[in-house]
KOLKE-496150 format. One line per 5 residues: their letters; for each residue x, y, z of C-alpha. Coordinates in steps of 0.001 Angstrom, whole numbers, plus 524288, in hexadecimal, padded with zeros to 5 digits. Layout:
<atoms>
A = X Y Z ~ ...
</atoms>
This chain:
<atoms>
MNKIL = 9B905 AEEB4 23420 ~ 9B2FC AE6DA 23BA2 ~ 9BF34 AE853 24685 ~ 9C0C1 AF6C9 243CF ~ 9B294 AFA35 24824
KPSSR = 9ABB7 AF8F9 25698 ~ 99FA9 AF35E 25A39 ~ 99D25 B01F2 25EC2 ~ 9A09F B071A 25169 ~ 99BDC AFB71 248D6
KWVIV = 98D76 AFE93 24AC7 ~ 98D25 B0BED 248CE ~ 994E9 B097A 23C9A ~ 98B8F AFEF9 238AC ~ 9818E B0827 2396D
AMMFL = 988EB B118D 2300D ~ 98799 B065C 2251A ~ 97ACB B0381 228FB ~ 976A8 B12D3 227F6 ~ 97D47 B12CE 2192B
AIICN = 977A1 B0806 21552 ~ 96D22 B0D2D 2188D ~ 96E6C B175D 21283 ~ 970FF B1153 2068F ~ 96617 B0820 207B5
YLDRQ = 95A7E B163A 20812 ~ 96234 B1BF0 1FCD0 ~ 9614E B0FFF 1F4CD ~ 9535E B1116 1F5C7 ~ 951A2 B1E75 1F480
LLSIL = 9578E B1E83 1E7CE ~ 94A79 B19F1 1E272 ~ 9402A B24B9 1E9E6 ~ 94B13 B3185 1E5A8 ~ 94DFE B2D17 1D719
KPEIL = 9411B B27D8 1D634 ~ 93D36 B3365 1CBB2 ~ 9485E B2DE9 1C28C ~ 9469B B1EB2 1C40D ~ 937DE B1F40 1C1F6
EHFGI = 93B85 B2813 1B370 ~ 946C8 B1FB0 1B29A ~ 93EFA B120F 1B39D ~ 93192 B1AA1 1AD36 ~ 927CC B1604 1BB45
GDLEY = 92093 B1DAA 1C4F8 ~ 91B9D B1EE3 1D046 ~ 914E8 B124E 1D2DC ~ 920AA B09BB 1CC04 ~ 92AA2 B119B 1D6F7
AWIVN = 92032 B0C01 1E0D6 ~ 920CF B0067 1DAC7 ~ 9316D B00F8 1DB74 ~ 930B2 B0461 1E8A6 ~ 9286C AFA40 1ECA3
VFLLC = 93255 AEEC7 1E6CC ~ 93B5B AF63B 1F0D8 ~ 931CA AF517 1FC5F ~ 92C98 AE942 1F958 ~ 93A8D AE24B 1F8E3
YAIMY = 93F47 AEB1F 203AC ~ 932F7 AE692 20D1A ~ 936C5 AD6DB 207E5 ~ 942E5 AD6C9 20D11 ~ 942E0 AE061 2178D
PISGM = 93DBE AD2F8 221CC ~ 94826 AC9FB 218FB ~ 952BC AD4B9 21C15 ~ 94FE0 AD327 22996 ~ 9500D AC666 22AA6
LVDRF = 95CC6 AC6AD 223CD ~ 96407 ACD24 22CC5 ~ 95FAC AC69E 238DB ~ 96474 AB94B 23229 ~ 971C8 ABF77 22B02
GPKKV = 974B0 ACB92 23241 ~ 975ED ADB66 22E76 ~ 98177 ADA1E 22801 ~ 98030 AD00F 21EB1 ~ 970CF AD427 21AC0
ILGGL = 97398 AE324 21821 ~ 97FDE AE04A 210C8 ~ 9772A AD821 20677 ~ 96CB3 AE2F0 20902 ~ 976CE AED19 204C5
TIWSL = 97BEC AE6B8 1F996 ~ 96F9C AE20E 1F39C ~ 967C9 AEE5A 1F5AC ~ 973F5 AF748 1EF9E ~ 9738B AED5B 1E38A
ACIGG = 9635E AEFC2 1E2C2 ~ 9663D AFF45 1E1A7 ~ 97287 AFD6B 1D767 ~ 96864 AF328 1D0AE ~ 95D41 AFECC 1D005
GLAPN = 965EC B0990 1C861 ~ 969D4 AFEF6 1BE1C ~ 95D65 AFB33 1BC56 ~ 95823 AFBA0 1AF94 ~ 9494A AFC3B 1B2B5
VWVFA = 94076 AFC42 1BCEA ~ 93ECF AEECD 1C0DF ~ 94B56 AEAA5 1C284 ~ 94BF7 AF947 1C8FA ~ 94132 AF5BA 1D2F2
ACRGF = 947D2 AE998 1D4A9 ~ 95340 AEFBF 1D989 ~ 949ED AF601 1E20D ~ 944DC AEA8E 1E6A9 ~ 953B6 AE45E 1EB59
LGLAE = 95626 AF085 1F174 ~ 948BD AEDA6 1F988 ~ 94E52 AE1A9 1FBFC ~ 95BE8 AE467 201CC ~ 9586A AF105 2086B
PTIFA = 952B3 AEBBC 215B8 ~ 95FCB AE4DB 2193B ~ 964B8 AF199 21C4C ~ 95B16 AF4C7 22794 ~ 95868 AE590 22CD8
GQLVA = 96731 AE537 22CBD ~ 96812 AF264 23224 ~ 95EBC AF033 23DC9 ~ 96498 AE3F8 24387 ~ 973DD AEB5F 24172
VTLWF = 96ED2 AF4BF 24C30 ~ 96841 AEDAC 254C9 ~ 973A5 AE527 255E0 ~ 97E0A AEFD0 25740 ~ 97723 AFA0F 25F21
EKKQR = 97236 AF9FB 26E6B ~ 96238 AFFFE 26DED ~ 96755 B0A96 272B7 ~ 96C1A B0FF5 264F2 ~ 9653B B03D9 25C54
ATANS = 95B7C B0F31 256D6 ~ 96670 B1915 255C7 ~ 96F6F B105B 24E35 ~ 9640A B0C5D 2460F ~ 95DFE B17EA 241A3
LCTVG = 96D63 B1BC8 23DF0 ~ 96D34 B10C7 23377 ~ 95F36 B12AC 23044 ~ 96218 B2077 22E4D ~ 96A80 B1D42 2216F
GSLGA = 95C6C B1A5D 21962 ~ 95A01 B2972 21CFA ~ 966C0 B2F00 21ADF ~ 9676B B261C 20DBF ~ 95597 B2CCF 20B4F
VIAPI = 95EAC B3938 20E71 ~ 969ED B38D1 2065C ~ 9654B B3194 1F9EC ~ 95D7D B3E35 1F3F0 ~ 96BE9 B44C3 1F338
VIAWL = 971F2 B3A92 1EF63 ~ 96801 B33FF 1E5DF ~ 967D6 B42B7 1DF42 ~ 975F1 B460B 1E0A2 ~ 9782D B396B 1D9A5
MGLLG = 96EF8 B3A8F 1CFCC ~ 971BA B481A 1CC1D ~ 980AF B41A0 1CB65 ~ 97CE3 B355B 1C4BC ~ 97010 B3879 1BB73
YWQHV = 969D6 B2912 1BC50 ~ 961AC B251A 1C8DF ~ 96936 B16B4 1C4F2 ~ 97745 B1B6F 1C901 ~ 97198 B20DA 1D51C
FVISG = 96C73 B1221 1D91C ~ 97748 B0CE3 1D5B2 ~ 980DE B14B5 1DE19 ~ 97747 B147C 1E994 ~ 978E5 B0201 1E920
VVGLV = 987C8 B0552 1E7C0 ~ 98736 B0CE6 1F3A5 ~ 98111 B00A5 1FB3D ~ 98B52 AF81E 1F60B ~ 99726 AFF3D 1FDBA
IAVFW = 98FA2 B01D7 207E8 ~ 98D20 AF1E3 20903 ~ 99A0C AEE2F 20886 ~ 99DCA AF73A 21549 ~ 990D0 AEF73 21C03
IFIYQ = 99AA0 AE418 21ABB ~ 9A5D5 AE954 222D0 ~ 99E14 AF15B 22AC2 ~ 99331 AE83A 232DF ~ 994C9 ADF40 23B90
TPPKE = 98CC2 AD7C5 245A5 ~ 98F10 ADC95 2539B ~ 996B1 AD5ED 25DC4 ~ 98FCC ACED5 26A37 ~ 9947D ADA9E 2736B
VLDVT = 98B42 AE272 26A9B ~ 980C3 AD9F5 267E3 ~ 98133 AD80E 27617 ~ 97C5E AE62D 278EB ~ 974C3 AE863 26C70
VGSES = 96BBB ADB99 26BFA ~ 96F45 AD828 27877 ~ 96AD8 ACAC9 28279 ~ 95C53 ACE85 2806F ~ 95C09 AC9BF 273FF
KTPSG = 96239 ABD48 2767E ~ 95D03 AAF14 27BC1 ~ 9604B AABE0 2885D ~ 96A9B AA373 2832E ~ 96FE9 AAC1A 2796C
EQKSF = 96937 AAD04 26C34 ~ 9643E AB7EF 265AD ~ 9528F ABA2A 267FD ~ 94BD9 AB9EE 25C40 ~ 93F86 AB662 258AF
KMKNL = 93CC5 AAB6D 24C5E ~ 93391 AB2E7 24190 ~ 9273A AAC37 24515 ~ 92746 AB467 2518D ~ 92DE0 ABF37 24CDC
LKTRS = 92254 AC0B2 24481 ~ 917B6 ABFE4 25075 ~ 91ED6 ACC4B 257C0 ~ 91672 AD7C9 258C0 ~ 92343 AE227 2577C
LWGGV = 926DC ADAF6 249C6 ~ 9186D ADF39 24334 ~ 91968 AEBE2 24922 ~ 925BD AEDD9 242DD ~ 92132 AE9BD 236A6
LIRLV = 91449 AF22B 23823 ~ 91D40 AFE03 23BDE ~ 92404 AFBED 22F70 ~ 9188A AFA80 22686 ~ 9115A B063B 22A7E
SDPVW = 91D26 B0D5E 22BBF ~ 9280A B0BE3 221C0 ~ 91EE4 B110B 216A2 ~ 92118 B1FF0 21C35 ~ 92FFE B1F2D 21A31
YFCCF = 93050 B1744 20D68 ~ 9280C B235B 2092B ~ 93244 B2C66 20C54 ~ 93B90 B23A0 20540 ~ 93673 B1F63 1FA26
WLPGF = 92BAC B2A6D 1F736 ~ 92EDF B378B 1FDFB ~ 93B79 B3A0B 1F3B5 ~ 931CD B3993 1E8D4 ~ 9260E B3FB3 1EF95
LRSMG = 92F9F B4CC9 1F0F8 ~ 93491 B4C36 1E3D4 ~ 925F6 B4AC1 1DE62 ~ 9239C B55A6 1E663 ~ 92D5F B5CDC 1DFC4
AHQGL = 92853 B58B5 1D2CA ~ 91B76 B5F2D 1D426 ~ 922B0 B6BBC 1D682 ~ 92831 B6C54 1C88D ~ 93532 B6510 1CCA1
SNEQT = 93DDB B5D01 1C390 ~ 9416D B4E9E 1C7ED ~ 95107 B54F5 1CA2D ~ 94A74 B5F10 1D25F ~ 943F5 B5707 1D9E4
LNMIQ = 94F89 B4D3F 1DCE1 ~ 9576B B5796 1E037 ~ 94D8C B5C77 1E9A3 ~ 94BFC B4FC3 1EFF2 ~ 95B61 B4E82 1EF64
WIGGI = 95C3D B5869 1FAE4 ~ 94F5B B570E 20407 ~ 94B08 B4701 2022C ~ 9528E B421B 20A97 ~ 94F4A B4E2D 215A6
PFLVG = 943E2 B44FD 21C23 ~ 94F5E B390D 21AE4 ~ 95930 B427A 2234C ~ 94EAC B45FD 22C1A ~ 94902 B3A28 22CFE
AIGGI = 95602 B3329 2302F ~ 957ED B3DCC 23B33 ~ 94E88 B3BBC 24155 ~ 94CF6 B2D9E 242AC ~ 95B8A B2D6A 2472D
LTSVW = 957EC B36E8 251F8 ~ 94B45 B2E23 255A1 ~ 95484 B21BC 255ED ~ 95B00 B27EB 26024 ~ 9512C B2DCB 266B6
SDSMI = 94B28 B1E8F 26813 ~ 958F0 B1AE3 26E8B ~ 95A1E B267E 27755 ~ 94C18 B218C 27DE3 ~ 95359 B1317 27E7C
KKGMT = 95CBD B1942 2858F ~ 952BF B212D 28EED ~ 94E30 B13DB 29320 ~ 9435F B1185 2898B ~ 942DB B0430 2823B
AIAAR = 945AA B0203 27511 ~ 939F9 AFFDA 26D40 ~ 932B1 B0AF8 27777 ~ 93D31 B13CF 27241 ~ 93B8D B1185 2646B
KKMMN = 92BF4 B1116 264D4 ~ 92CC8 B1F80 26BD7 ~ 933E9 B2625 26135 ~ 92D64 B1F01 25524 ~ 92138 B2267 259C3
TMVII = 92467 B2F7A 25D40 ~ 92747 B31E5 24F4D ~ 91BD6 B2E06 24831 ~ 914D0 B3CCC 24B46 ~ 91E3D B3DCB 23F64
APLCM = 9162B B37B6 23542 ~ 908FC B3E62 2325C ~ 91216 B48DE 22DBA ~ 9121D B40CA 2223E ~ 90370 B453E 21FB0
LVPFI = 90648 B5220 21D26 ~ 90DD2 B50F8 2110B ~ 903AF B4ED6 20496 ~ 8FF84 B5A83 20C7F ~ 90BA1 B6276 20B9E
NGAAN = 90D1C B5EA4 1FC80 ~ 9011D B6216 1F9A9 ~ 8FFE3 B6F94 1FF97 ~ 8FD29 B7866 1F1C6 ~ 90650 B85CD 1F727
MAFGL = 9111C B7F4F 1FE76 ~ 91C46 B81B6 1FA0B ~ 92558 B761A 1F1C5 ~ 9307F B77BF 1FB8B ~ 92718 B7999 20806
KIGLI = 92075 B6CC6 20403 ~ 92D04 B63DD 20107 ~ 932D9 B6AA2 20D97 ~ 92777 B6546 215DE ~ 92600 B582F 2112B
IAIFS = 9324A B5647 21231 ~ 93166 B5BB3 220E0 ~ 92637 B5158 223B8 ~ 92DC2 B46F6 21E6F ~ 93AF8 B487C 224AC
LVAVM = 933AA B4881 2316D ~ 92B3B B3A7E 22B90 ~ 93957 B3685 22933 ~ 93DFE B36A3 2397C ~ 93149 B30DD 23AA1
CLSWL = 93510 B24C1 2309F ~ 94280 B2446 235A0 ~ 940BA B23D7 24423 ~ 9371A B19D7 2414D ~ 940D6 B10CA 235AB
YTFPV = 94BC3 B126B 23EFC ~ 94784 B0E6F 24B40 ~ 93D30 B04F4 249E1 ~ 94759 AFABD 24575 ~ 94F07 AFB6B 25154
VLAES = 94118 AFAB3 25929 ~ 93E4F AEEA3 25099 ~ 94EC9 AE88A 2549B ~ 94991 AEBE4 264C5 ~ 93CE1 AE3EB 262FF
FPIRN = 943D1 AD880 25D6A ~ 94F1A ACF7C 25EA8 ~ 95B02 AD393 256D7 ~ 95920 AC866 24D8E ~ 94BD1 ACA26 24980
VATVM = 94EC9 AD858 2494C ~ 95237 AD909 23A82 ~ 946B1 AD069 235E6 ~ 93DD4 AD967 23D83 ~ 940C1 AE4A8 23637
GISCG = 942A7 ADEAA 2291B ~ 931F7 ADA35 22B5C ~ 92F85 AE84D 23073 ~ 93615 AEF14 2280A ~ 930C6 AE738 21D51
AGALG = 9246D AEA15 22048 ~ 926D7 AF7CF 21F70 ~ 92B01 AF66D 211E2 ~ 91E1D AF02C 20EB6 ~ 91715 AF9B4 21443
SMVFN = 91FF7 B039F 20C85 ~ 91BA3 AFD26 20023 ~ 90E2C AFD14 20085 ~ 91039 B0A70 20474 ~ 91978 B0E58 1F8C9
QFVGS = 90FE8 B0911 1EF73 ~ 9051F B1155 1F471 ~ 90CFD B1E5D 1F24F ~ 90FE6 B18BD 1E489 ~ 90127 B174A 1E1D1
IPESA = 8FD66 B236B 1E6D4 ~ 90078 B30F5 1DEB6 ~ 90810 B3A12 1E619 ~ 8F8FB B431E 1E604 ~ 8F4BE B3842 1EF84
WKILF = 8FF05 B38F2 1FB4B ~ 8F8F4 B3E84 2041C ~ 8F358 B31DA 20B1B ~ 8FF94 B2BA6 20A51 ~ 90446 B3590 211F3
IVMGT = 8FB67 B33F4 21C17 ~ 8FE41 B265E 21CF8 ~ 90B8F B2947 21F42 ~ 909AD B30AF 229AD ~ 901E5 B2705 231CE
LHLFA = 90C09 B19CD 22DDC ~ 91543 B1B3B 23987 ~ 90789 B1FA7 24300 ~ 904A1 B1111 240CE ~ 913C1 B0D27 2431B
AIILT = 913ED B13E9 24E43 ~ 90818 B0C79 252E9 ~ 90DEA B0073 25008 ~ 91A06 B0228 254AB ~ 9144C B0536 26315
KMVRK = 909C5 AF88A 261A6 ~ 911E1 AED9F 25E29 ~ 9216C AEFF1 25D74 ~ 927BF AEA19 26BF8 ~ 9339B AE3A7 2700D
ETPSE = 9317F AD4E4 26B17 ~ 93A03 AC9FD 271F6 ~ 939AA ABBBC 26C84 ~ 935C1 AB2B1 274AD ~ 93FDA AA912 27BC5
E = 93B6C A9A34 273A5
</atoms>
């Protein structure tokens, strides 16, 4: 395989493998939200306990994200992604075999510990293999696997549930698929040759002696852009996590209020639940291509990314309309569902435009040897913010969700201000 693939071809095969791994990543996490009624009934728990299970995942996810970044900067993306893929796949299988809710929650915790590895590793792999004018596009093509995973999850999971009849079997099969992808990763990924590295992370990242420039940790923690990244992910990530963990259940709840059975609401989600994620994925890729095109026209990389991301936040206030649509007494159920799906499709475009491109902003703001660490710290903050937000969602009745949607309609506006004021090119001093 190593001799057959030329570097110009290998980089796109690597993108394809990371795309598949991220599909698996999101499929595994979506199992919980899509099969929520069946899992809650099986363990005899309610929404508050469900929120705690989600938070076990998010807490482990938040803790492990910075560690994953440091591991990638130390050992490289190949080993770290392989380890992560293996562990989260085994955790998914363990969730399906769990004898009680405590073991199930522990398996979701291991899932949270392992899943950040793919995102920290993927960003470094893309940065090493792709030059700036292709980087955002390549990164979005990897990360779009998450959106596609969310799109196909309702269809695949509902089909498997209908075929097998047990939610536990769906967990086991999903984990086995992840292990297969891990085997392929061993043979596909390799470190880029020198001629590729000279183009992608060339002389600008080296000292006069030829060594890679980088920040020591104590100096890295003093950079304004790192803390800007932390704040951006802290306030913006909760909107996307709501889409992943609560939107399918919210739509099923709307159906239940109309008298639909669990089977009928699952069938409804099977066909419409993935629409926001599909639209978001397409929009996220197109906005990434847009930012790359601005660079080709002469705009600096960071300025191009900022312009695109700040433009997309005009979508954010649409979230505030959801409770008014849901509460409209004279509106047909089909129209309500359609309007809410349309709103969240646009919200997904905004969220994924940020999630696809902001890691590239970090990669272009920091030396390559610090990129995964910065990515891990900022994304860990995003998971922590989402954990707090998630507990808030789980602790209030759906009848009081108006304030929830108002908050979601403002979070990306604050993130845009932080992006504009705090994020810049960071260069370590030569000592």
